[in-house]
PASEBA-1860 file (N, C-alpha, C; in nm, 3 decimals):
! residues 86
1> XXXXXXXX> -1.320/-5.068/-0.272/-1.187/-5.149/-0.339/-1.181/-5.104/-0.465 ~ -1.060/-5.128/-0.529/-0.990/-5.051/-0.645/-0.974/-5.177/-0.725 ~ -0.990/-5.149/-0.839/-0.972/-5.272/-0.935/-0.907/-5.220/-1.078 ~ -0.790/-5.277/-1.089/-0.712/-5.260/-1.228/-0.757/-5.364/-1.338 ~ -0.797/-5.331/-1.461/-0.857/-5.416/-1.573/-0.754/-5.408/-1.702 ~ -0.773/-5.498/-1.749/-0.663/-5.524/-1.891/-0.777/-5.466/-1.987 ~ -0.674/-5.395/-2.076/-0.721/-5.322/-2.178/-0.629/-5.337/-2.303 ~ -0.701/-5.330/-2.430/-0.620/-5.318/-2.542/-0.559/-5.198/-2.603
9> XXXXXXXX> -0.431/-5.159/-2.627/-0.413/-5.043/-2.689/-0.428/-5.028/-2.829 ~ -0.508/-4.939/-2.884/-0.532/-4.917/-3.002/-0.459/-4.817/-3.096 ~ -0.418/-4.726/-2.999/-0.319/-4.601/-3.071/-0.247/-4.533/-2.942 ~ -0.145/-4.475/-3.014/-0.030/-4.437/-2.900/-0.012/-4.284/-3.007 ~ -0.082/-4.200/-2.949/-0.097/-4.066/-3.038/0.037/-3.954/-2.999 ~ 0.075/-3.999/-2.896/0.164/-3.904/-2.844/0.260/-3.972/-2.734 ~ 0.382/-3.948/-2.713/0.432/-4.007/-2.594/0.386/-3.976/-2.443 ~ 0.356/-4.092/-2.371/0.291/-4.070/-2.240/0.173/-4.123/-2.247
17> XXXXXXXX> 0.111/-4.115/-2.367/-0.038/-4.145/-2.402/-0.065/-4.272/-2.474 ~ -0.196/-4.317/-2.435/-0.250/-4.422/-2.528/-0.414/-4.434/-2.544 ~ -0.465/-4.455/-2.619/-0.592/-4.485/-2.644/-0.601/-4.620/-2.646 ~ -0.704/-4.661/-2.553/-0.731/-4.831/-2.529/-0.873/-4.837/-2.547 ~ -0.895/-4.989/-2.592/-1.022/-5.050/-2.584/-1.074/-5.114/-2.472 ~ -1.181/-5.061/-2.398/-1.214/-5.149/-2.292/-1.304/-5.240/-2.317 ~ -1.286/-5.388/-2.304/-1.365/-5.489/-2.355/-1.374/-5.517/-2.509 ~ -1.477/-5.588/-2.533/-1.468/-5.604/-2.697/-1.583/-5.508/-2.750
25> XXXXXXXX> -1.625/-5.417/-2.705/-1.748/-5.321/-2.770/-1.645/-5.197/-2.808 ~ -1.757/-5.083/-2.805/-1.692/-4.959/-2.854/-1.660/-4.879/-2.744 ~ -1.619/-4.929/-2.622/-1.567/-4.852/-2.523/-1.430/-4.833/-2.540 ~ -1.382/-4.679/-2.529/-1.221/-4.654/-2.573/-1.203/-4.544/-2.433 ~ -1.116/-4.515/-2.412/-1.069/-4.426/-2.329/-0.913/-4.402/-2.344 ~ -0.873/-4.279/-2.283/-0.755/-4.227/-2.315/-0.650/-4.233/-2.187 ~ -0.571/-4.305/-2.206/-0.481/-4.334/-2.043/-0.339/-4.258/-2.054 ~ -0.287/-4.275/-1.936/-0.136/-4.209/-1.930/-0.047/-4.350/-1.934
33> XXXXXXXX> 0.065/-4.352/-1.998/0.149/-4.466/-2.006/0.289/-4.423/-1.941 ~ 0.276/-4.312/-1.865/0.418/-4.243/-1.792/0.496/-4.339/-1.704 ~ 0.378/-4.439/-1.642/0.437/-4.518/-1.532/0.511/-4.646/-1.610 ~ 0.496/-4.666/-1.722/0.566/-4.800/-1.781/0.676/-4.783/-1.823 ~ 0.792/-4.881/-1.816/0.919/-4.869/-1.830/0.949/-4.851/-1.983 ~ 0.828/-4.878/-2.074/0.865/-4.877/-2.214/0.707/-4.860/-2.269 ~ 0.728/-4.782/-2.386/0.602/-4.708/-2.425/0.537/-4.848/-2.494 ~ 0.386/-4.885/-2.482/0.324/-4.980/-2.547/0.295/-4.938/-2.683
41> XXXXXXXX> 0.262/-5.056/-2.755/0.243/-5.050/-2.909/0.103/-5.082/-2.921 ~ 0.036/-5.046/-3.045/-0.093/-5.100/-3.092/-0.090/-5.242/-3.063 ~ -0.189/-5.299/-3.018/-0.217/-5.445/-2.992/-0.171/-5.486/-2.862 ~ -0.070/-5.419/-2.785/-0.045/-5.472/-2.656/-0.149/-5.450/-2.549 ~ -0.121/-5.532/-2.455/-0.242/-5.515/-2.343/-0.172/-5.438/-2.216 ~ -0.249/-5.363/-2.167/-0.193/-5.307/-2.031/-0.306/-5.322/-1.921 ~ -0.253/-5.299/-1.790/-0.342/-5.314/-1.678/-0.348/-5.172/-1.639 ~ -0.467/-5.130/-1.635/-0.502/-4.977/-1.587/-0.584/-4.977/-1.471
49> XXXXXXXX> -0.543/-4.868/-1.394/-0.601/-4.836/-1.294/-0.620/-4.662/-1.276 ~ -0.717/-4.638/-1.246/-0.739/-4.452/-1.231/-0.676/-4.394/-1.340 ~ -0.679/-4.448/-1.460/-0.627/-4.367/-1.583/-0.481/-4.395/-1.614 ~ -0.414/-4.482/-1.542/-0.268/-4.485/-1.583/-0.276/-4.651/-1.602 ~ -0.162/-4.686/-1.699/-0.128/-4.805/-1.733/-0.014/-4.832/-1.608 ~ -0.033/-4.951/-1.557/0.064/-4.999/-1.457/0.157/-5.099/-1.473 ~ 0.132/-5.173/-1.599/0.232/-5.279/-1.657/0.168/-5.337/-1.776 ~ 0.241/-5.375/-1.870/0.223/-5.459/-1.986/0.206/-5.603/-1.965
57> XXXXXXXX> 0.069/-5.657/-2.023/0.077/-5.803/-2.028/0.074/-5.885/-2.138 ~ 0.104/-6.007/-2.139/0.110/-6.082/-2.269/-0.027/-6.099/-2.323 ~ -0.076/-6.130/-2.415/-0.205/-6.175/-2.478/-0.275/-6.249/-2.391 ~ -0.210/-6.351/-2.369/-0.271/-6.511/-2.312/-0.308/-6.460/-2.149 ~ -0.232/-6.384/-2.084/-0.251/-6.346/-1.965/-0.373/-6.248/-1.952 ~ -0.356/-6.129/-2.054/-0.488/-6.057/-2.074/-0.589/-6.114/-2.091 ~ -0.618/-6.206/-2.199/-0.741/-6.270/-2.223/-0.791/-6.359/-2.105 ~ -0.708/-6.421/-2.031/-0.759/-6.506/-1.914/-0.809/-6.424/-1.807
65> XXXXXXXX> -0.747/-6.296/-1.786/-0.806/-6.208/-1.683/-0.944/-6.162/-1.720 ~ -0.960/-6.096/-1.878/-1.076/-6.094/-1.921/-1.185/-6.177/-1.922 ~ -1.134/-6.297/-1.925/-1.262/-6.423/-1.944/-1.304/-6.430/-1.776 ~ -1.205/-6.416/-1.653/-1.241/-6.425/-1.534/-1.315/-6.310/-1.498 ~ -1.300/-6.189/-1.540/-1.392/-6.068/-1.518/-1.535/-6.076/-1.566 ~ -1.547/-6.178/-1.679/-1.650/-6.189/-1.736/-1.749/-6.280/-1.671 ~ -1.653/-6.409/-1.616/-1.733/-6.465/-1.514/-1.789/-6.410/-1.388 ~ -1.703/-6.358/-1.339/-1.763/-6.275/-1.214/-1.865/-6.173/-1.247
73> XXXXXXXX> -1.853/-6.104/-1.341/-1.998/-6.035/-1.389/-2.113/-6.100/-1.428 ~ -2.100/-6.211/-1.470/-2.213/-6.311/-1.481/-2.256/-6.362/-1.375 ~ -2.181/-6.411/-1.282/-2.219/-6.451/-1.144/-2.286/-6.319/-1.077 ~ -2.242/-6.222/-1.072/-2.330/-6.127/-0.992/-2.466/-6.094/-1.077 ~ -2.461/-6.116/-1.185/-2.606/-6.077/-1.256/-2.678/-6.200/-1.215 ~ -2.638/-6.323/-1.212/-2.735/-6.419/-1.162/-2.744/-6.436/-1.020 ~ -2.650/-6.402/-0.948/-2.658/-6.367/-0.794/-2.795/-6.285/-0.760 ~ -2.793/-6.167/-0.834/-2.906/-6.060/-0.833/-3.041/-6.120/-0.859
81> XXXXXX> -3.055/-6.206/-0.964/-3.155/-6.280/-0.998/-3.207/-6.373/-0.924 ~ -3.122/-6.451/-0.833/-3.156/-6.533/-0.724/-3.215/-6.461/-0.606 ~ -3.159/-6.356/-0.575/-3.199/-6.258/-0.471/-3.338/-6.217/-0.492 ~ -3.366/-6.163/-0.618/-3.485/-6.137/-0.650/-3.598/-6.227/-0.612 ~ -3.573/-6.336/-0.619/-3.683/-6.477/-0.624/-3.717/-6.518/-0.473 ~ -3.605/-6.449/-0.398/-3.617/-6.474/-0.226/-3.747/-6.404/-0.186
END
């Protein structure tokens, strides 16, 4: 299964590249923005898969996606705990 995740652009060091923050912690990665019709700006959110930004999201859409991913992760953790008790 492949998963594309929303990330926040923190820097655009050169054309076709961006540095993004993954989640709310100290996880950053460098990505390609060559597939986007317009270069993102710091503060923009993009969907990333395999190191490539696929599209730009508005902040509300990105935050909703992140909230859903967190809920899924929490369910997975709780599911694992429930299975350990069986």
